[in-house]
C-alpha positions in Angstrom: -152.5 41.5 -67.3 -156.0 41.3 -65.7 -157.0 43.9 -63.2 -158.1 43.2 -59.6 -161.6 44.4 -60.6 -161.9 41.6 -63.5 -161.0 39.0 -61.0 -163.4 40.0 -58.3 -166.1 40.4 -61.1 -165.3 36.7 -62.2 -165.6 35.6 -58.6 -168.7 37.5 -58.0 -170.3 36.0 -61.1 -169.5 32.2 -60.3 -170.8 33.0 -56.7 -174.1 34.1 -58.3 -174.5 31.5 -60.9 -173.9 28.6 -58.3 -176.8 30.1 -56.3 -178.9 30.8 -59.2 -178.5 27.1 -60.3 -179.0 25.5 -56.8 -181.4 27.7 -54.7 -185.1 28.2 -55.1 -185.7 30.3 -52.0 -187.1 27.2 -50.3 -186.2 25.3 -47.0 -183.2 23.0 -47.3 -182.1 20.2 -45.0 -179.9 22.7 -42.8 -181.5 26.2 -43.5 -184.7 27.7 -43.3 -186.8 29.1 -46.1 -186.3 32.7 -44.8 -182.4 32.1 -44.7 -182.5 31.0 -48.2 -184.6 34.0 -49.4 -182.6 36.5 -47.7 -179.3 35.2 -48.9 -180.6 35.2 -52.5 -182.2 38.5 -52.4 -179.0 39.9 -51.4 -177.2 38.3 -54.2 -179.5 39.4 -57.0 -179.5 43.0 -55.7 -175.7 43.0 -55.4 -175.2 41.6 -59.0 -177.8 43.6 -60.6 -176.6 46.7 -59.2 -172.8 46.2 -60.0 -172.8 43.9 -63.0 -175.9 44.5 -65.0 -174.6 42.9 -68.3 -173.5 39.7 -66.5 -176.7 39.6 -64.6 -178.6 39.6 -67.8 -176.1 37.1 -69.5 -176.9 34.4 -66.8 -180.2 34.0 -68.4 -178.3 32.0 -71.0 -176.7 29.6 -68.3 -178.2 26.7 -66.6 -180.0 28.5 -63.9 -183.3 27.2 -62.4 -186.8 28.6 -63.3 -187.0 30.5 -59.9 -184.0 32.6 -60.5 -184.5 33.0 -64.4 -188.0 34.7 -63.3 -186.1 36.8 -60.6 -183.7 38.1 -63.1 -186.1 39.1 -65.7 -188.3 40.8 -63.1 -185.1 42.6 -61.8 -184.2 43.8 -65.3 -187.7 45.0 -66.0 -188.2 46.7 -62.6 -184.9 48.7 -63.3 -185.3 49.4 -66.9 -185.0 53.1 -66.4 -181.4 52.6 -65.2 -180.3 50.7 -68.1 -178.4 52.2 -71.1 -179.7 51.9 -74.6 -177.1 49.3 -75.4 -178.1 47.3 -72.4 -181.7 47.4 -73.0 -180.8 46.2 -76.7 -178.8 43.3 -75.2 -181.3 42.4 -72.6 -184.4 42.0 -74.8 -183.5 39.1 -76.8 -182.3 37.2 -73.7 -185.5 38.1 -71.9 -187.7 37.0 -74.6 -185.7 33.6 -75.1 -185.8 32.7 -71.5 -189.6 33.5 -71.0 -190.0 31.3 -74.1 -188.4 28.4 -72.4 -190.1 29.0 -69.0 -193.1 27.1 -68.0 -196.2 29.1 -68.8 -197.6 29.0 -65.4 -194.3 30.6 -64.0 -194.5 33.3 -66.8 -198.0 34.3 -65.8 -197.1 34.4 -62.1 -194.1 36.8 -63.0 -196.4 39.1 -64.9 -198.8 39.1 -61.8 -195.7 40.0 -59.6 -194.8 42.8 -61.9 -198.5 44.1 -61.9 -198.6 44.0 -58.1 -195.2 45.9 -58.1 -196.6 48.6 -60.3 -194.0 47.8 -63.2 -195.9 49.0 -66.2 -193.2 50.7 -68.3 -193.4 50.4 -72.2 -190.5 47.9 -72.3 -192.7 45.5 -69.8 -195.9 46.0 -71.9 -194.1 45.0 -75.1 -192.4 41.9 -73.6 -195.9 40.8 -72.4 -197.5 41.5 -75.5 -194.9 39.6 -77.8 -195.0 36.6 -75.4 -198.7 36.4 -75.4 -198.6 36.8 -79.3 -196.1 33.8 -79.6 -198.3 31.3 -77.6 -199.1 28.4 -79.7 -202.4 28.1 -78.4 -204.1 31.0 -77.0 -207.5 29.2 -76.4 -205.7 26.5 -74.2 -204.1 29.3 -72.3 -207.1 31.1 -71.7 -208.8 27.9 -70.5 -206.1 26.7 -68.4 -204.5 29.9 -66.9 -207.5 32.0 -67.4 -206.7 34.5 -64.3 -203.1 34.8 -65.7 -204.1 35.6 -69.0 -206.5 38.1 -67.8 -204.2 39.9 -65.5 -201.4 39.9 -68.2 -203.8 41.4 -70.8 -205.0 44.1 -68.4 -201.4 45.0 -67.3 -200.3 45.3 -71.0 -203.2 47.3 -72.1 -204.1 44.9 -74.5 -207.4 44.8 -76.4 -208.9 41.5 -76.8 -211.6 41.2 -79.4 -213.9 38.4 -80.4 -214.4 35.3 -78.4 -211.1 35.4 -76.6 -212.0 38.6 -75.0 -215.7 37.6 -74.2 -214.5 34.2 -72.8 -212.0 35.8 -70.4 -214.0 38.8 -69.2 -217.7 38.0 -69.9 -218.1 34.4 -70.4 -221.6 33.9 -69.1 -223.1 36.8 -71.0 -222.6 35.2 -74.6 -226.0 33.9 -75.6 -224.9 32.2 -78.8 -222.4 30.3 -77.3 -218.6 29.8 -78.5 -217.4 28.5 -81.7 -214.0 27.9 -80.3 -214.0 24.1 -79.1 -212.2 24.5 -75.7 -214.5 27.7 -74.9 -217.4 26.0 -75.6 -216.5 22.8 -73.7 -215.8 25.0 -70.8 -219.3 26.5 -71.0 -220.9 23.1 -71.2 -218.8 21.7 -68.5 -220.8 23.8 -66.0 -223.9 21.5 -66.5 -222.8 18.6 -68.6 -220.6 15.7 -67.3 -219.3 14.8 -70.8 -218.1 18.1 -71.7 -215.4 18.3 -68.9 -213.6 15.4 -70.8 -212.7 17.8 -73.6 -210.9 20.1 -71.3 -207.4 20.0 -69.9 -206.9 17.7 -66.9 -206.3 20.7 -64.4 -209.4 22.4 -65.4 -211.4 19.3 -65.8 -210.4 18.0 -62.2 -212.2 21.1 -60.7 -215.4 20.3 -62.6 -215.2 16.7 -61.8 -215.0 17.7 -58.0 -218.0 19.9 -58.5 -220.0 17.3 -60.1 -219.0 14.7 -57.6 -217.7 12.3 -60.1 -215.9 9.1 -58.9 -212.4 9.4 -59.0 -211.6 6.2 -60.9 -214.2 6.9 -63.5 -212.7 10.4 -64.0 -209.0 9.2 -64.4 -210.1 6.5 -66.8 -212.0 9.0 -69.3 -209.5 11.9 -68.8 -206.5 9.8 -69.6 -206.2 10.5 -73.4 -205.9 14.3 -72.4 -203.2 14.1 -69.9 -199.7 15.4 -70.5 -196.5 13.5 -70.3 -195.8 14.9 -66.6 -199.4 14.8 -65.6 -199.3 10.9 -66.4 -196.2 10.8 -64.1 -197.7 12.5 -61.2 -201.0 10.4 -61.7 -199.3 7.0 -62.2 -199.5 5.8 -58.7 -203.1 7.3 -58.1 -204.4 5.4 -61.3 -202.8 2.2 -60.0 -204.3 2.5 -56.6 -207.9 3.0 -58.4 -206.9 0.2 -60.8 -207.2 2.4 -63.9 -205.2 1.6 -66.9 -204.1 3.9 -69.8 -202.6 6.4 -67.5 -198.8 5.0 -67.4 -197.2 6.6 -70.4 -193.6 6.2 -71.4 -191.3 6.8 -68.4 -188.2 6.8 -70.6 -189.5 9.9 -72.1 -189.3 11.8 -69.0 -186.6 14.3 -68.0 -183.9 12.4 -66.2 -184.0 14.2 -62.8 -187.7 14.3 -62.7 -187.6 10.4 -63.5 -185.2 9.9 -60.7 -187.5 11.9 -58.3 -190.3 9.6 -59.2 -188.4 6.4 -58.8 -187.0 7.3 -55.2 -190.8 8.3 -54.3 -191.7 4.7 -54.7 -191.4 2.2 -51.8 -188.3 0.0 -51.9 -190.4 -3.3 -52.5 -192.0 -1.5 -55.6 -188.7 -0.5 -56.9 -187.5 -4.1 -56.5 -190.4 -5.6 -58.2 -190.3 -3.3 -61.1 -186.4 -3.2 -61.5 -186.4 -4.0 -65.0 -188.8 -1.4 -66.1 -187.4 1.5 -64.0 -183.7 0.8 -64.8 -184.3 0.6 -68.4 -186.2 3.9 -68.3 -183.4 5.6 -66.4 -180.8 4.4 -68.8 -182.9 5.5 -71.7 -183.2 9.0 -70.3 -179.4 9.1 -69.5 -178.5 8.0 -73.1 -180.7 10.5 -74.6 -179.0 13.3 -72.3 -175.7 12.1 -72.9 -176.2 12.2 -76.8 -173.1 11.9 -78.9 -170.8 12.3 -75.8 -171.9 8.7 -74.7 -168.9 6.6 -73.8 -166.3 9.5 -74.5 -165.4 10.3 -70.9 -163.0 7.3 -70.3 -162.5 5.8 -66.9 -165.0 7.5 -64.6 -165.3 7.2 -60.9 -168.2 8.9 -59.0 -168.7 9.3 -55.3 -172.6 9.8 -54.6 -174.0 11.1 -51.6 -176.8 9.0 -50.1 -176.5 10.1 -46.6 -179.4 11.2 -44.4 -179.1 14.8 -45.4 -180.1 13.8 -48.9 -183.6 13.6 -47.5 -183.8 17.3 -48.3 -186.8 19.1 -47.0 -190.6 19.2 -47.1 -190.4 21.5 -50.3 -187.6 19.8 -51.8 -188.0 15.9 -50.7 -185.3 13.8 -51.6 -183.9 16.3 -54.1 -180.3 16.0 -53.4 -180.6 12.2 -53.7 -182.5 12.3 -57.0 -179.8 14.6 -58.6 -177.3 12.0 -57.3 -179.3 9.1 -58.7 -179.6 10.9 -62.2 -176.0 11.6 -62.1 -175.3 8.1 -61.5 -177.1 7.0 -64.7 -175.9 9.9 -66.7 -172.2 9.3 -65.8 -172.8 5.6 -66.6 -173.7 6.7 -70.1 -170.8 9.0 -70.5 -168.3 6.7 -69.3 -166.0 4.2 -71.1 -165.5 2.5 -67.9 -167.7 3.3 -64.9 -166.9 3.0 -61.2 -169.9 4.2 -58.8 -169.2 4.6 -55.1 -172.1 5.5 -53.0 -171.3 6.7 -49.5 -173.5 4.2 -47.8 -171.5 1.3 -49.6 -174.6 0.1 -51.4 -174.1 -1.1 -54.9 -177.7 -1.2 -56.1 -178.4 2.5 -57.0 -182.0 1.6 -57.7 -182.7 1.0 -54.0 -181.1 4.2 -52.8 -182.4 6.0 -49.6 -181.3 8.6 -47.4 -179.5 7.1 -44.4 -176.5 7.5 -42.2 -173.5 9.9 -42.0 -171.5 11.5 -44.7 -167.9 9.7 -44.9 -166.8 11.3 -48.0 -163.0 11.0 -47.3 -163.1 7.3 -47.3 -165.0 7.1 -50.4 -162.8 9.5 -52.2 -159.8 7.6 -51.2 -161.6 4.3 -52.7 -162.3 6.3 -56.0 -158.7 7.5 -56.3 -157.4 3.9 -55.8 -159.0 3.1 -59.2 -156.7 5.9 -60.8 -159.7 7.3 -63.0 -159.3 9.7 -65.7 -162.3 11.8 -64.0 -163.6 11.8 -60.5 -167.1 13.4 -60.0 -168.3 13.9 -56.4 -172.0 14.6 -56.1 -172.6 15.8 -52.4 -173.8 18.7 -50.3 -170.1 18.7 -49.1 -171.0 18.1 -45.3 -168.0 15.6 -44.8 -168.8 14.6 -41.1 -167.2 11.2 -40.7 -164.8 12.3 -39.8 -164.9 16.0 -40.4 -162.5 17.5 -43.1 -161.0 14.2 -44.3 -162.4 14.7 -47.9 -160.6 18.0 -48.1 -157.3 16.6 -46.9 -157.2 13.7 -49.0 -158.0 15.9 -52.0 -155.4 18.3 -51.1 -152.6 15.8 -50.7 -153.7 13.9 -53.8 -153.4 17.2 -55.8 -150.2 18.5 -54.2 -148.1 15.3 -53.9 -149.7 12.4 -55.8 -151.2 13.9 -59.0 -149.5 17.4 -59.4 -149.8 17.0 -63.2 -153.6 16.7 -63.0 -153.9 13.3 -64.7 -157.2 12.7 -62.8 -159.8 15.5 -63.4 -161.8 16.0 -60.1 -164.9 18.0 -59.9 -167.6 18.5 -57.0 -171.1 19.1 -58.0 -173.3 20.3 -55.0 -177.0 20.3 -55.0 -177.5 22.5 -51.9 -177.1 26.2 -51.6 -175.5 27.2 -48.3 -177.4 30.5 -47.3 -175.1 31.6 -44.8 -172.1 31.5 -47.0 -173.8 32.7 -50.1 -172.4 29.9 -52.0 -172.4 26.0 -52.2 -170.1 24.3 -49.8 -166.8 23.4 -51.1 -164.5 20.5 -50.2 -161.1 21.7 -51.0 -159.5 24.7 -52.4 -157.8 22.4 -55.0 -161.1 21.1 -56.3 -163.5 23.1 -58.5 -167.0 23.1 -57.0 -170.2 24.2 -58.9 -173.8 24.1 -58.0 -176.0 21.6 -59.8 -180.0 21.6 -59.9 -180.7 18.9 -62.6 -178.4 15.8 -63.4 -179.1 16.8 -67.1 -176.9 19.9 -66.9 -173.9 17.8 -65.6 -171.7 17.9 -68.8 -172.1 21.8 -69.1 -171.4 22.2 -65.3 -168.1 20.2 -65.4 -167.3 22.6 -68.3 -168.1 25.6 -66.0 -166.3 24.2 -63.0 -163.0 24.8 -64.5 -163.3 28.5 -63.8 -164.0 28.2 -60.2 -160.5 27.4 -59.0 -158.9 30.8 -59.8 -156.2 29.3 -62.3 -158.3 30.3 -65.5 -158.0 33.9 -66.7 -161.2 35.9 -66.3 -161.1 36.6 -70.1 -161.7 32.8 -70.6 -164.8 33.1 -68.3 -166.2 36.2 -70.3 -165.5 34.4 -73.4 -167.3 31.1 -72.3 -170.3 33.3 -71.2 -170.3 35.0 -74.3 -170.3 31.6 -76.4 -173.2 30.5 -74.1 -175.2 33.6 -74.9 -174.7 33.4 -78.4 -175.7 29.6 -78.5 -178.6 30.4 -76.3 -179.9 33.1 -78.7 -179.1 31.1 -81.8 -181.4 28.4 -80.6 -184.2 30.5 -81.1 -183.9 30.7 -84.7 
């Protein structure tokens, strides 16, 4: 028999996980950035103060980078409040999550810890170990110079030799540097050719200082671009008629690729239909892996209403998630039935427009008697209001009480006022989603959000995710 405290803890954990997946503290279509940050701050403080072990364990779940860094900071700021057993469990989780975060975000976290005066032995050890594990210290020193300097000072590290000289006294070394990147950085101050030996983000500053033509710069720096830099610069290179920047779109993460597609004008999407569709399908098949074609008859209700425009900070993000889910579900399904709210049948030409008639589209989907129904929407059912929830309630209570059709609602938007993502019906599990790639794991997590599953099963699920997360490091 589970206690009331266990049930409350399970509900609180799921509430926090939904927020940690979807919210980044930025403006959403219906809420200001201040509201998002205040709501998120409260949840972090509440869960850390009441469920420290679970707070740390969420580092192993599919939360976004913003909240992963927030959790690490919270654990390190309150290190004195943790028991030896808690610190022992938190250390590997923090180390593993930091290894997965983009380096610029980790350096930002270290600067925040320094400004907050968090300089306990544990923080210094974590900083030291993370820096020691970096695959190319010279590249970090050039690309994230201020971040490396701040981290080294904060952790009281002695950096001898060329690395220390480059970071703290780069212009006093008369003999130059033997490390190629360091020497290229030194020469780039007066030599145009040297800047093309540097990473793009560093070389761009030198190019601007030297007044180098943009087209000429892009053409010569192209071999040094990373995969994501190629994506960001693809259209700029096209405008300047520069070849060699394009790269392989299919190799990009699915949601990032969907965002790129949606940023293109409709005419460009139509003209490049074959290329873009092939890339999205290849990324989806890679994400689906061995599960491809195993989900049976799948229907999806996909939101492309006006609210999927998102905000200035998260432009078209909800629509990009829906587009990514479209192609991933197509790969997972044996039989695929996509239903966009607008009624359009061409996913590649999706754009934010119109109201949110979820109820009508859910009815259309259920008529197909699918094995799975997946709804990707912010949940603001407004044409007419509340119809989707009523349809789903009646369906589950009277027409499919045996649960032959599995229904799950994935919501890409955090509702700051309610400290949760908006739900359609009590009978339907709802979970937050940040990236379409996480869809299979989130569908599994959704079973715990209805209150029908024992809290012990949720703890077992979290423990299994933690073990798998730490095992990946080996």
